[in-house]
N, C-alpha and C positions, 0 to 999 in steps of 0.2 A: 605877701607875695600876692600880685593880682591874678585873676582869673587868666587872663592873657598871657602873662608871663609864666604861669605853671603850665597851661595848654601848650605853648610852644616848646618849653623844656621838656615836658613829659613826652610829645610827640616825637621829639628828636632820639630820646632815650629808647622810646618803642621802635624807632626806625633801627637804630643800631643793632637791637636784639634781632628784629626780624632779619636784616642784613647778614648777621652772623650765621643765623640758624639756615637761611636759604643757602649760603656758600657751603654749608655742611651736608645739602641735599635734603633738608627736612621737608615734608610734605606740608600741605595745609593743616591737615588735622594734626601733624607733630609739631607744628609751630603753636597752634591753639594749646595743644596738651602741656607743651613747655611753659606755658604761662599760668598752669596751675599754681596756686598760691603755695604749697609746700615745697615745690620746685623752686619757684621764684626766690623765697626766702634763703635758700641755700645757694642759688646759681646767680642771682642777680640781686644782692643784698642792697644795691645803690638805686634800684629802680623805684622803691617807694620808702618813705622815712618811716612808715609803720613796721617794715620789715625787721629794723633792728630790735623791736620788741617782740617780733613775731605775733603781731597784733593784726587782725583782719579789720578791714573797714566796714565790712558786712560780716555779721556773725552767721554763716552758713557753711553748711558742709559743700565740700567740691568747689570752693570759690575759685573761679577763674579770673585772672588779672589781664586777659587780652584787651578787653575793653575797658580798662581802668578810665573811668569817666564814661558817661551815657551818651549815644548819639541822639537821644531825645531832652538832654540837657541844653539850656539855653543860658547865656550869659552876656553881658556887656560890663566890661571893668569900669566905665564911668557912669554907669546906671541907665536903666531900660525906661523907667517912669517914676513919678513920685506918687505916693499914696499918703495924703496927708502930709506930714513933715519928715516922712520916711522916703527913702531911695530904694526901690527893687534893683537887684543886681542878677539875679538869677531865678529861673523858673522852670518847671517841667512841660516839655511841649504837649505832652498828653493828658496833663493833669493826672498823674497816677495816683491812685488811692493810697500808695504805699508811701507817698513823699508828702510833705507840707512846707508852706513857708514859715520861716522862723525869723524872729525880731531879734537883731543885734544892735540895740542903741538906735541908731537913726538909720540903720540899713536893713534890708529884708532879703534874705538868701534863701535859697531852695535847700530843704535837708532832704536829701535822697537815702539816708542810713538805713532806712527799712525796706528798702526797694533792692531786690535781687535780680531784676529781670537781666540787665546787661551782662551779670557775672556769672552766667552758666554756660557750659561748654557749647551747648545747643544753640544759645544766641550768638555766641561768639562766630560759631561757624556759619550759621545762617547769613549774619552781616559782614562775613570775613572780606577783608581786603588788607594785603600787605602794607598799603599806606594808610596808616591810622588817620592823618590828616583827611584822607577821602572819606572816611566813615563818619568823621567828626566835622564834616564841612558845614554844617548847619548851626553848629554850637555857638559858634563866635558870631554874635550879631552886631558887635560893634561897628562895623563899617556901614552896616545898613541904616543904623540910626545917625549917620554923620552928615 
C-alpha cells in the first residue's frame, strides 16, 4: 500500500470516529482520550491492523492514537529525491533525533518507530483539530513535486 493510499484511508477512518464521538457530545479532551491505545483496541479494532494482535506501533505507556502518523512526517509515494541509486520516499521535517532513514533495497524510508512525540495526549491536545487531514496537511508533498 502506498503512503498516499494509507493516508487517505486512515484519514477517513479517523473522520468517522471523530464524527461519531462529536454526535455523542464528546469534548475535545474526551475525543483525544477515546483514542487511548487500550480503548481503541477494544472499541475500534479496525482502526489499525496492529490492534488485532494488541501490538503497539511505539512501545510507550499511555500511547495515544489520535495522531496516528505525525504532522512532521513528509512523504511522496512516487519518490522525493535520488540518493545514489536509491529513492527517498519519506523523511522527518525536523530531523528528529529519535528517527532515522532506513534502507529497504533501492528505497529509503523514514523510520519513526523510536519517536514518541506525536503519540502523547499532551501533543494531541496541543495540535488538536477535528479534521485529521488539516493537522496532516503538510505531510503529503506529492503534489508539490509534480
